[in-house]
N, C-alpha and C positions, 0 to 999 in steps of 0.2 A: 143277104142274110138267108139262112136256110135252117129249117127245123132239124134238130138231131133226134136220135132214137130214144133219148131219155127225157124228152119234154123240154129241153133247153133250146137255145138258138146259137148257131154258129155264124160268125161274121167272117166271110171268106174274102181275102184280098189276093189278087193275081196281077203280077206286073212283069215286064221284061221287054227286051227288044223284039221287034218284028222278025219272025223266022226262027226264033229260039224257043226253047221250052219254058223259059221264064222262071219265076219264083212264085211260091204260094205260101201264104200264111193264114192259118185258121185260128181264130180266137173264140173260145167257148164262153157263153153267158148263160145264167140261170133262167132268164126269161127274155121275151122279145123286147120289152121296154129297155132293159139294160143294153142289149145289142143295138137298139135304135139310138140310144144316147151316145154310145161309142162311135157309131157311124156318123152321127151329126158332128161330133167333136173332130173326127178325122176329116170330114168334109170342110169344116170351118178352117182347119189348118191349111188344107190345100188351096182354098179360095184366097186366104191371106197371102199365100206365096204366088198368086197370079194364075192358078189353074182355073179353067172354066168347065162347066158341066157339058157333056156331049149328049146330043139327042140320039136315041136309039130307035131305029126303024123297026116296027113290028108288023 
């Protein structure tokens, strides 16, 4: 999720094969709560299909 210039929030999804440019989809929401709800819905669908969360090293 990323804040946009107009006070809303953008949910940015990026996927593709390794070594390619991949694809990008940006969905705009009026506030962070709406974007969070959409993110959780997408996450739930992925988990139902067998995907697991990946830990990101920081």
